[in-house]
Every structure is written in C-alpha cells, then in structure tokens.
N, C-alpha and C positions, 0 to 999 in steps of 0.2 A: 504494500500500500504506500502510495506517495505521502511523504511527510511534508508539510508546508507551513510556513509562517507568513501571515498576511497582516500588513499594517492596518490599524483601524482607520487611517486616513483615506484608504481606498474606498471611494464612493460606490455603493452597490447599485446595480441596475435594478431599481426598485419597481414597485407596482405602478407608480405614476408613469415611469418611463415605458413600462410594458403597455399600458393603455394608450399612451401617446403614440408609440410605434405602431400598435395595432390600427389606430385611426389613420395614420399615414399610409399604411399598407392597404387598408380598405379603400381609401381614396384612389390609390393606384389601380386597384382591381376594377373600380367603377368606371375607369377610363380605358379598360383593356379590351373592348370589343366583345366578341363572342367566345373568347378564351381558346380558340383553336390554333393560335399562333405557336409555332415551335419555339422553344427556348434554346438559344445557342449553347452548344455543348451538352444538351440534354436530350433524352428520349421523350421527356415530358413536355406537355403544352403549358401555356399560361394557366388554363383552367386546372390542370393537374397540379401545378405548383401551388395554386390557391387552395385546392383541396388538401394537399399535403400540410400546408400551414394550419388549416383548420383542424385537421385530425391530430396534429402534434399537440395542440392545446387541449383537445378533448382527452387524449391519452394521458397527457401530463396531469390533468386534473384528477383523473381516475386513480393514477398512481399516488399522488399526494394524499388522496382520501383513503388509501390503503389497498387498492387493487394490485394484483401482481402485474408487473410490467412485461410487455412483449419482448423487451430488450434484456430482461434479466437472464443472466447466464451467457449472453452472447455479445453484450456491449453494443456499440454503434454498429448497425447492420443494415446493408442495403436491401436485403430480402425482407426484413421486417418492415422497412419503410414502404416497400411495394405492397405488402399485405395490408398495412394500415391505410394506404391510399385507396386500395380496392374497397375498403369498408366505408369510404366516404363517396357516395355516388354523384354528389353535386359537382357540376363543372361550369355552371354559369357564373361569370365573374361578379356580376351585381349581387346575386344571391349569396355567393361566397363571401363578398365583402361584409354583408350583414352577419354572417356566421363567424367571421374573423373577429368582429367587434364583440359579439355576444360571448363567444367561447373564451376569448382572452380576458374579458371583464370577469367572467365566472372564475377563471383560473387565478387571476390576481386576487380576487376576494378569498379564495381558498388558501392561497399562500400566506395571507396575513395572519393566519392562525398558527403558522409553523415558525419555530426559531430558525434563523438564517443558517445555523451550523448543524442542524439535524441531518444525519446521514439517511438518505432515502433508500439505500440498499439496492439500487437498480444498476448503476454503473459506479465503479470505484470512485469514491470521493464526491459523488453527486449529492448536493444539498439544495435546499430551496434557493439559496443565493446563487449557486453555480447553475441551477436550472434556469433562473431568470437570465443569467448571462448567456447561456446556450440559445434561449429563445430570442434574445435581443440580436445576437449574431445571425440567427436564422432569418429574422425579418430583414436585416441589412443585406444579407446574401441574396435572398430570393427577391427582395425589392429591387436590388441592382439588376438581377437577371430579367425580371419582368419589364423594368424600365428600358433595358436595351432591346428586348424583343418587341416592345410596343412603341418605342420612340418617345417615351415619357420621361421627364426628369424625376429621379428619386434621390432626394438628399436625406442625409441623416447626420446627427451630431457625431463627429469623429471622436470627440471626447468620450461619448457613451460607448463607442466601440472599444476604446482603450480600457475603460472600466470593465466592460463585459469580458474582454480578453483576460484581464487579471483574475476574474472569477472562474474562468473556464480552464486556465492553464493546468491546475491540479488534476482535472478530469482527463485531459488530453495527453499528459506526459507518459511516455513509455519508460517504465521503471528499469527495464532491462538495458535499454540504450543509455540510460543516465547513470548506471551503476558505477560508482567510484569517481564520477565526474566532479571537478571543481572548476567552475567558470562563471563569469558574470556577464550578462547581456543587457543591453539597453535597446529596447524596441520603440521606434517612433513612427506612428502613422502620421502622414503629412496633415497638419492641422490640429494635432493634439500634443500634449506633453509626453515626455518619454516614460515608458514603463520599464522599470528596473527589476530584473529577475535573474535567477541563476540556480546553480546547484553547488552544494558544498558536501563533498564526499557522497554524492548521489542523492542528497536531500534537497528537494526543491524549496526555494524561498522566493517570495514576491514582495517587493517594496517593503522590506522589513525595517527600514529607517536607518540601517547601519551605513557607515561610510565605507565604500568599497571602490576598488580600482576596476573600472570597466574593461573587460577583455575584448568584447566585440560589440560594436554599435551597428544597429540595423535600422535603416530608413526605408519604409515600405509604403507603396500606394495602397490605401485602405481597401479599395474595391478589388484590385488584383489579388491582394492578400486573402480576402474572403473567398474568392474563386479557387485559389490555391488550397484553401482549407478543406475542400472536398475533391481535390485532385484534378480540377479543370485547368489549372495554370501551374505547371511544374516550376520548382524553385529556380532551376537553371534558366528557364525562359524569363522569369521575373528579373533575374540578374542581367541577362543579355539585353532586355528591353529597357533597362534603367528603372524598373518598377520596384526593385529591391536593391539597395546599395549597402554594402557592409564595409566597415572601416574600423580603425582602432588598433590596439596592440596586437590582436590576434583575429584579423578579419576572416580568416579561413574557417573559424568556428561556425560561421553561418551555414556552411555546407553540412554541418551535423544536425541542423534543426529539423530537416525532414524525417530523421530517425528519432530524434528526441521528442518531436511533436508531430507525429505522422498525420497525413491527411485522413479525414474522417470518411469511412465508407458511407455512401449516400445513394439512396434510390434514385433512379432516373438518369444517372450519369451515363452518357453515351460512351461506348467502347471505341477507342481510337485504333 
C-alpha cells in the first residue's frame, strides 16, 4: 500500500467544485448535437462519453453508500467501464446533461456524510477526497474530448486540476516501480502553481511542506497531460511536441513517470 503524507494546505476538490464542473459539462452536452459524433482517439461517440460520465456518478454513489464496486479486485479496468456504459442506455446529449447534473448533485450530497480520509476499499488508497479528485479529472478529460469533437470551447480552472492531481497521485502510483526510489519532482500545469511531490525510499509524499532540492521539474500542457493519463498521448510525443518539458538537476527522471504513474486503463480507447 502506498504511504503518503499530504499537507493540509492542499485544497481539496470539494463538493462545490464537483457541482460547478458538472454544470459546465452539462452545458457542453447541451450544445453537442445528436451525440453521434466520434470522439478523436476513441471508439466512443459524444453520447457514449456523456453516458459514461453519468454512470460513473451513479456507480460512485452506490459504492459510497456501501454497495460492492464493479472495480473491486480489478482496479481501473476498461472492460468494467464498457459494462457500466452498457447499463446506461441514454445517448441523447440534452437528456444526458440533465442526468449529469442530477447524478453529481446526489453524489456530492452523499459524500458530505463521509470523512475525507475514509478508505472506501475499492481501489488502493481510494477515499472520498481522492474520489472527488478522480471525478474532477474525468470531467476535465472528457470535457476536453467533447469540446474538440464538437468544436466547442471547454475551459476549466487549471488550479483545480493541480489540486485534483494531488488527491489522485496516491491512487495512481505503482508501488513496485517506486520501490526504493528517492527523488523529488515539481509538476507545473501551465496556468497553475507547481505541485511538489516525490518518493523517499519508495514512500510517496505530496507537498509535505519540507524544504527539498528538486531533482526534476516538469512543465506540462494540462489538456495533453489529461489525454496522456488514459494512454491517448504517449509521454514521448508530449516531449517531442513541447507539451511536456523536463529540466533541473536530473531531467531524465521524467522518463520514469510512465512507470511510476502508469496510464489508467479506460473504456472506449481506440486501439492504434
């Protein structure tokens, strides 16, 4: 199990942010036509992405209320994503927009009764706080995808992406790849303050307030970084296109990040 120390100064992606992001995503869906447009890099259409987002909220609320998760025992899993999508038959973007708002409002209400650090037992280190972070990043990722597919602008506060990433890092870390590692990283999404994190003897820490010498500084385009997170934009391509720049004392450490923080298996990702 990943051990992690997180500073209290790290602002959580709270219920207010969740409702706000759901409203923005719903507005995007309402301008998305009939939902049949294919999403670049995906086998899913806009309507299927919308249904996936709705079903994620429904499933998350059931788990928070005590139901057994479909992901339990398998972790992030593309086949589970596909099964959950099949359980949500709606594909009309306007109706999905209403479902996004109602389902995330209900989930946010349910989460208020849970301590931020309670372990939900679905995926290693998943807590209400990290669940909010995952869902925030999911909105940002899929909002970006639908925006590109439909030609609509979809903006989100990059500072919220930074805060969500801080919450999600413990869930995404590969403990085997980090075994014995001591290194300090600074990750900056353009438009947000740096996120300081690293490993000390294989133990993950995040913005713990200690003075540390940074080994590797990473500057990343936020939208490209989100796409990379589900395997749609490999790290080498990010580097070649200038969307990820590493520098500092040991810039080569950036090439270890795909193993330390591997891409999340996700339903609908097209096979290249």
